[in-house]
N, C-alpha and C positions, 0 to 999 in steps of 0.2 A: 873301312875307308872306301871311298869311291875311286874312279880312275884318276881323279885330279889330286888324290891324296888327302882330301878333306874327309872328316868323319861322316859316315853315312847317316841318313835320316834315322835309322833304327838305333844307331849308336848314340846320336844326339838325344833322341827321345829317352833312351835308357838312362843316360847321364842326368838329364833333367829330372827324371823320376827319382833317381838316387839323391839328387840335391834336395828335392822336396822332402824325401823321407828323412834325411839328416836334419833338416830344419824343423820338421815336425817333431822329431825326438827331442830337440833342444827346447822347442816350444812347450812340450809336455813335461819334461823333467827339469828344465831350467839350466842345469849345469851337468855336463858329462865330459869324460875323457875320451880320447880317440879310441882307446881300447874298448871302452864301454859302448861306444857307437858301433864299432865293428861287431861286437858280440850281439848287440840288439838288432842290427840290420842284417847280419849274415854276410856283409861285404868283407872283402879282404882288407887287411890293414893298409896295403898299398893304395887301394882304391879310396879308402876313407881319407888317407893322408892327402891324396890328390884333390879330393873334393873339399877338404878343409882349407887347403891352400887357395883354391879357387874362390871359395866363399869369403875367406879372410881378405883376399885381394879386392873383392867387390865391396868390402866394408860391411858385410852382413853378419859375420860372427867375429868374436874376439876372445882372447884369453880372459879368464876370470879367476879371482882369488877366492870366490865364494864356493863353499861346499854344498852339495845338494841337500837341502833341508827345507822345512816349512819356512815361508817368508818371515824374516825378522822385522824388527821395528825400523825406524829411520836409519838411513845409511846402509852401507854394504856390510851386512853381517855375514856370519858363516865362517869365513877364514879357516885357518888351521889346517891340519894334515888331513888329506883325503883318506877315507877309510880303506881304500883299496891299495894304498901304497904299501909296498913290501920292502922297506928299507931303501937306502939310497935316495935318489932324487924323486920327489913325488911327481905324478903325472901332471901334464898341463891340462887344466880344466878349460872347457870351452862353453860359451854362452852366446845367445843372440846379442848382437851389438846394440847399444843404446839407441842408435839411429834407426833400428828396425821398428821402433815405436814404443809407446807406453800405454798403460791401461789405467782406468779410474774405476774404483769400486766404491759404492755407496750403500750403507746399511742404515735404513730408517727404523728405529725401534720405538717402543712406547715411552717417549720422553727424551730421546736423543737421536742425533744423526752422526754417523762416523764416515769419514771419507779417507780413502787411501789411494796413493798414486804409486804404481810399480812399473819397472821395466819388464821386458819379456823374458829376462833371466830370472824372474820370480823374486826380485829384490824390491822390497817396499822402500820407496824413496822419501815419502812423507806421509803423515797420518794426522788427521785432525778430528776432534770430537766436540760437539756442541749440544746443549740442551735444546729440545724441540717440543713444543706443546702439541700432544697428540690430538687435542680437540680443535685446533685451529684449522681454518680452511686450507685446502691443498695448495691454493695459489700462493698464500703467504709462506707456507712451508717450502715450496719449490724455490721461492726466491732466496730463502735462507740457505737451502742446499746448494743452489748455484753459486752463491757467494762463497760458501765454504770450499767448493771445488776449486774456485779461482785461487783461494788462499793456499790450498794444498799443492796446486800446480806451481804456484810461485815459489813455495818453500822447496819444492823438488827441482826447481829450475828447469821445468819442462814446459815448452811452448804447446799451446793447444793444437797446433798443426801436427805435432808428433803423436797425439793421442789417437789410437786406432779404434777406441770404443769405450763406452761407459756402461758398467753394470749397476743396476739399481734394484735393491731388495726392500720389500715392504712387508710388515707383519700382518698379512691378510691374504686370503685366497685371491688369485689373479685369473681373470677371464682372458686367456691369451688370444682368443679369437677376436676380442674387441680391444684388448690392451688396457683393460680397466680393472679397478678393485671390484671384486664380485660380492663383497659383503660390507655393510655399513656398521657392523657391530663392534669392530675394532678401531677403524679409522673413519669416524663418521663424516669428516670433512672431505674424504677422498672418493666416496662412492661415485662411480660413473666417470671419474676423471681419467683421461688418457695420459697417465703420468709420464710414460716414456716419451710420448710425443711432445708434451708440454716442456719437459726438462730439456729435450733435444733442441727445441726452439730457443731456449734460454742460453744453452751452451754452444750451439751450433756444432754439435757432435752427435754421432749415432749413439742411442741409448737402448739397452735391452733390459726389460723388466721381468722380475720373478719374485716369488715369495721368499721370506727369510729362511724357512725350513729347507726349501730346495737348495738354497745357496749354502746353508750349513752342511747339508749332505754332500754337496759338490766339494767344498773345501776339505771336509774330513776324509773324503775318498782320495783326493789329490795329495794332501799333505798330512793328514791326521790319522785318527784311529782306524779309518777304513782303508788306508793305503795298501795297495796290493790286492784288494778284493774287488771283484766285478759286480757283486750283488750285495748292496748295503742298504739297510734301513736306518735312517737317522731320525731320532725323536728329540725334539726341542721342548723341554718341560720348563716353562717359565710362567709369565702372566697368563698365557694360553698354552695349549698343547698342540704342537705342529709336528708334521712328519714329512721328510723328504726321502724319495726312493731313487736309488741308482741301480739299474738293471742292465746287465751286460755292459757295464762301464758308462752307461748313458743315463742322464736324468730322465725319469719317467714322469710325465705330467698328466697323462690321460688325454681324452678327446678335447676338453675345453681348458685344460691347465689346472684343474683343481684336485688332481689325484693326491692322496696322502693326507687328507683332512681327518686324521685319526681322532682329533679332539671332538669331532661331531659324529663319531660312531656311538651307537646307543648301548649303554651298559646296564641300564635299568629303566624299563618302559614306564614305570610309575614314579620315576625319580623327579627331581626338580626341573622346572621349565628352564630351558637354555635360551641364551640370547638369540639363537637361530630360530626359535619357535618350537623345537622338538623337546621331548621330555627325556631326561636321564642321559644326556650326552656325557662322554668322558670328561669334558671340561667342567661339567657341573659338580663333579666329585673329585677332580684331581688338579685343576688349575689353581693359580694363586688365591683367588677369592674364596674358593671352596676350602682351601687349607686354613685360611684365616678364620673362616666360619667355624671350623672344627675346634679351634682354640679360643673362641670368643669368650666362653665362660671360665675356662681355666686360666687364661691369660687376659686380663682385663684390657690392656692396651691393644690397639690395633697393630698387628704384626705384619711386616712385609715378608715376602717369601725369603728374601736374603736373611732377615733376622731369624725366621723359623729354622732355616738350614743351619745357621751359625749356632743357635741354641741347641739344636739336636746334636750337632757335632761336639758341643760342650757337655752333653750328658743330660739335658733337660728331658725327663721321661715323657711329658706330654707332647713335646715337639717331636721326640723320637717316634712316638706312636703315630702321630699324624703323618709324618714322613713315610713311615712303613706302610700305613694304610693306603695312602694315595699311590705309592709306588706299586703296591700289589694290584690296584685298579689299572694302572698304566700297563703293568705286566700282562694282565688278561687281554687287553686290546692288542698289545704287541704280539702275544702268542697267536692271536687270530691272524695277524698280518703274516707271521712266520709260516703258518699253515697254508696261506694263500700263495706266498711268494718264495718261500724256501731260501732266505738270504744266507750268505756266509757269515755276516756280522751285523749285529744291531749296535748302533752307537747312541749313547744317551748323552745329550747335551742340554744346554740351558741352565738356568739358575739352580734348579733342583738337583742337577747332577753333582753339584759341589758337596752333596751329602755323602759321596763315596759309597761304601758298601751298605750303608743304611738305605740307600736307594737301589743300588744294583742288585743286591741279593733277593729282595722280594720280586723284582722283575725277572731275574734268572729263574727263580722257583716257578713263577707263573708260566714262563716260556717252556720250561722243562715239562710241566704238567700238560701243556697244550700240545706239545709236539712229540712226546715220547712214543706214541703209538705208531708214528711214521718212521722215526729214525733214532738210532742210538746216539747220534751226535747232533745235539741241538745247535742252533746258531750261537756263535760267541757273542756275549753281551759285554760291551766294553765302554768305559767312560770316554767322552770326547776329549781331544787333546788341545784344541785351539781356543777354548774358552770364549770370552766375549768377542773375540776377533773373527770367529768362524764365518759369520755372515758377510762381513766386508771382504774377507779373503775369498769367499765363494763368489762374490760379485766380480772380483778381479779374475778368478778362474773362468767365469762365464765369458769374459772378454778374451782371455788368453786362449781358450779352446777354439775360438773362431779366428785366431790371429793368422794362421797359415793362409786362410782364404783371402784375408784382407791384404797381405803383402806378397802373395805368390806372383802376381803380375810384375811387381817391382823386382823380384828375384830374377825372373826370366829376362826382363829388360836390362838389368845390371850386367848380365852375363852374355848378352848377344855380341 
């Protein structure tokens, strides 16, 4: 206090810092009790109670019925008894109020676009999926995407003025310096297009662009199999082989944004020519087209990757062998990544991961062989938990991780 009885500048500054710390925790975790906030911040329960009352009065946080968990489908999922409750009345759970804003996530895949709208308490309010021709021009695709975003916002009853940002994921390497797709081999109609800029103009909202593997890595680290780990390698094995890297809890993209292109690491210098122009890239022996080629003679019909994995799970010996062989190839590449980065956990996602231990065991064996000379404890290799929704949830997380910066000025203004 100064001589007038008003809080000193130092006291006001400390209280503002504590407010932002509390809001940042709720932004990161979605839902917490006051006791959890006190434990995570180191603040006394009295201080936390005072801050909560202040922020509730300003309409920035509110009680929540949701339990902390990965985002559910439409509506407020979660519910139920909080796991920390020890008999008696369960603790009051707190979350950022809906008025704090909403996020939009967009996942553009090879043949589909998925859009989700969520509040900052990590609750998905609406989700829409539509087929999308991967060969059509980006302009036409962006118009479809913008329309689907409008539908999702309407279904969630969220005005665009409440949206703090849009995350957009594409299945291609992204040149972040230019904001463009860096390769034409996957999305030929998108090369050179500044997708975030173009979509932002259509939506009149800020848009951040990243590739699908990075977004899968982010989602699995925040809500899925990598939760609680600071160093995570996420491998998406589907039509192509992608990789997202989380180091020290932060997405690592490299100097130009194309770090993690594990599919174009060379595993056989005299191997088949890849779409990128190199020989023997991992994708030439382990992506979906390569798997189909392995089975072309034994299985006369053209097999999709989904069908191969399903047949392998049902005991088809040819499909089991094909899945095991490509998984071993992926494991060699992953082992090299582990030697370079020493992650805590490797998360295997994408369509191929549905093969369970048929996929995971060859990868684990390859990682063990590659890393045993350095450590007796290899990186844990685990299946992804978020399935087909990983990328769209990662797009939401991309926006949510930037949420505190976007509404911090509003916090201070509300409490002046």
